[in-house]
C-alpha positions in Angstrom: 115.6 71.0 110.0 112.9 69.7 112.3 111.4 72.3 114.7 113.3 75.0 112.8 111.2 77.7 114.5 112.2 76.5 117.9 115.8 76.3 116.8 115.6 79.9 115.5 114.1 81.2 118.7 116.9 79.6 120.8 119.9 80.0 118.5 118.8 82.9 116.2 119.4 80.9 113.0 117.8 77.8 111.3 117.8 75.9 108.1 114.5 76.2 106.4 113.0 74.3 103.4 111.4 76.0 100.4 107.6 76.0 100.5 107.4 76.8 96.7 110.3 75.0 95.0 108.9 76.0 91.5 109.5 79.7 92.2 113.1 79.0 93.4 113.8 77.0 90.3 112.4 79.8 88.1 114.9 82.2 89.5 117.8 79.8 89.0 116.7 79.1 85.5 116.5 82.8 84.6 120.1 83.3 86.0 121.3 80.5 83.8 119.5 81.8 80.7 120.9 85.3 81.3 124.4 84.0 81.9 124.5 81.8 78.8 123.5 84.8 76.7 125.8 87.3 78.4 128.9 85.0 78.5 128.1 83.5 75.0 128.3 79.9 76.4 127.5 76.9 74.3 126.9 73.2 75.2 126.8 73.6 79.0 123.8 72.4 81.1 122.5 74.2 84.1 124.1 71.8 86.7 127.5 72.1 85.2 127.2 75.9 84.8 126.6 76.5 88.5 128.8 73.8 90.1 131.7 74.0 87.6 131.5 77.8 86.9 135.2 78.1 87.9 136.1 75.8 85.0 135.1 78.5 82.6 138.3 80.4 83.7 136.8 83.8 83.3 139.3 86.6 84.0 138.6 88.9 87.0 137.7 91.9 85.0 135.1 90.1 82.9 133.8 88.2 85.9 133.2 91.5 87.8 131.5 93.1 84.8 129.3 90.0 84.4 128.4 89.9 88.1 127.4 93.6 88.1 125.2 93.1 85.0 123.6 90.0 86.7 122.9 92.0 89.9 121.3 94.8 87.8 119.2 92.3 85.9 117.9 90.7 89.0 117.3 93.9 90.9 115.5 95.7 88.1 112.8 93.0 87.8 110.8 92.9 91.0 109.5 89.4 90.2 112.8 87.9 91.3 112.5 89.2 94.9 108.9 88.2 95.0 109.8 84.7 93.7 112.5 84.3 96.3 110.2 85.5 99.1 107.4 83.2 97.8 109.8 80.3 97.9 110.2 80.6 101.7 107.1 82.7 102.5 105.6 80.5 105.3 108.8 80.4 107.2 109.7 84.0 106.8 106.2 85.2 107.8 106.4 83.2 111.0 109.4 85.3 111.9 108.5 88.7 110.5 104.8 88.7 110.1 102.9 89.7 107.0 104.3 93.3 106.4 107.7 92.8 104.7 110.4 95.2 103.6 113.3 93.8 101.5 116.6 95.3 100.5 116.5 97.0 97.2 119.6 95.4 95.6 119.4 91.7 95.0 122.9 90.6 95.7 124.2 87.3 94.3 127.7 86.1 95.5 129.9 83.8 93.4 132.7 82.1 95.3 135.0 80.0 93.2 137.2 77.4 94.8 140.3 78.8 96.5 139.1 82.4 96.0 140.3 84.4 99.0 138.0 87.4 98.4 135.5 86.9 101.2 134.4 88.8 104.2 136.1 88.2 107.6 134.0 87.3 110.6 131.5 90.1 111.2 127.9 90.9 112.2 125.5 93.0 110.1 123.9 94.8 113.1 123.9 97.3 114.6 124.6 99.1 111.3 121.7 97.0 110.0 118.6 96.8 112.2 118.5 94.3 115.0 114.9 93.7 113.8 116.2 92.2 110.6 117.0 88.7 109.2 119.3 87.5 106.5 118.2 84.8 104.1 121.4 83.0 102.9 120.1 81.2 99.9 122.4 78.9 97.9 121.7 78.0 94.3 123.8 74.8 94.6 124.1 72.2 97.4 126.3 73.6 100.1 128.4 71.5 102.5 131.6 71.7 104.4 133.5 74.8 103.2 130.8 75.6 100.6 128.6 76.5 103.6 128.6 79.4 106.1 130.0 79.7 109.6 127.5 80.8 112.2 127.9 81.5 115.9 124.6 81.1 117.8 123.2 84.0 119.9 124.8 82.9 123.1 128.2 82.4 121.6 127.9 85.7 119.7 127.2 87.6 122.9 130.1 85.9 124.7 132.6 86.7 121.9 131.7 90.3 120.9 134.5 91.6 123.1 137.0 90.2 120.6 135.3 91.7 117.5 135.9 95.4 117.6 139.4 95.3 118.8 142.6 96.1 116.9 144.6 93.4 118.7 145.7 90.8 116.3 145.6 88.2 119.0 141.9 88.8 119.6 141.2 88.4 115.9 143.1 85.1 115.8 141.2 83.9 118.9 137.9 84.8 117.4 138.6 82.9 114.2 139.6 79.9 116.2 136.4 80.1 118.2 134.4 80.4 114.9 136.0 77.3 113.5 135.6 75.3 116.7 132.1 76.3 117.7 130.6 77.8 114.5 128.1 75.7 112.6 128.6 74.8 108.9 125.1 73.6 108.1 124.6 71.2 105.2 122.2 72.9 102.9 120.7 71.4 99.8 119.3 73.4 96.9 115.8 74.1 97.9 116.8 75.1 101.5 118.2 78.2 103.0 119.7 79.5 106.2 117.8 82.3 107.9 119.7 84.1 110.7 119.4 87.2 112.9 121.4 90.2 111.6 123.4 90.5 114.8 124.9 87.0 114.7 128.6 86.7 114.1 129.2 84.9 110.8 131.6 84.4 108.0 131.9 82.2 104.9 135.1 80.2 104.8 137.5 79.8 102.0 135.8 77.4 99.6 138.2 74.4 99.2 135.6 72.1 97.6 135.9 71.5 93.9 132.6 73.3 93.2 131.6 77.0 92.9 129.4 78.5 95.7 126.5 80.6 94.5 124.4 82.4 97.1 121.8 85.1 97.6 122.3 87.3 100.7 118.8 88.7 101.1 117.9 91.0 104.0 114.3 91.2 105.1 112.5 92.8 108.0 109.1 93.7 109.3 108.1 96.9 107.5 107.1 98.7 110.8 110.0 97.8 113.0 112.9 100.2 113.6 115.6 100.6 110.9 119.3 100.8 111.5 121.8 103.2 109.8 120.6 101.7 106.5 117.2 103.3 106.3 114.0 102.5 104.6 114.1 104.9 101.6 117.8 104.4 100.8 118.2 100.6 101.3 114.8 99.0 101.5 111.5 98.8 99.7 108.1 97.3 100.4 107.7 93.7 99.3 104.4 92.8 100.9 101.7 94.4 103.1 99.0 92.7 105.1 95.3 93.2 104.6 95.0 95.3 107.7 97.9 97.5 106.6 96.2 98.0 103.3 93.0 99.1 105.0 95.1 101.6 107.1 97.0 102.9 104.0 93.7 103.3 102.1 92.2 105.1 105.1 95.0 107.6 105.3 94.9 108.3 101.6 91.2 109.0 101.5 91.0 110.5 105.0 87.4 109.3 105.5 
């Protein structure tokens, strides 16, 4: 997306391109290697594994156990968060600055075709901080219903009145507006959607004949206010600036 930063400032979301594609490919390859071992797969290349994952016909119980093990594997090793951040560092730092906090759990979502287990239209804030962004990072090319619905800032503000109501008619209306006005950006592997935590969004039912793999990674400036999901419970330090390091050192030594 050309002028992505201007688009983000106006719409509160943008498609950004990886600065370090090698780091992103490293994470994808490690997921593939882990999965081949864990699922005891043979004679399946990386492209087919990710895009045709649904053809493995893994039952729900085994799939859930595998996904939990995968999340644990990715979360325990901090190199994966660092690699994902490094992949889009230039773009993220333009939004958040150099002092970065990242969610502790590295959540990967697998949506197979026709799977109806997905979140309805929602926004992460205000439970999450309004000083926070979401990096929606696909591991495959995403298009049409493999992508994500996003209502821009203005449309979000105009339609919040329909969100927290128990009236079924309001929910139906909101879903219609999402499908009519929401963006389903085309995202190639090596790109990601970055959006403000308070935007209304939802992933649609995936009716393409490919599996959707995505990271939902929440990041924020370390020194901005936190929401109900606080720093110690939900976030950890990913990176600090040179100036912050001077300040931290000063407070430790008290000189």
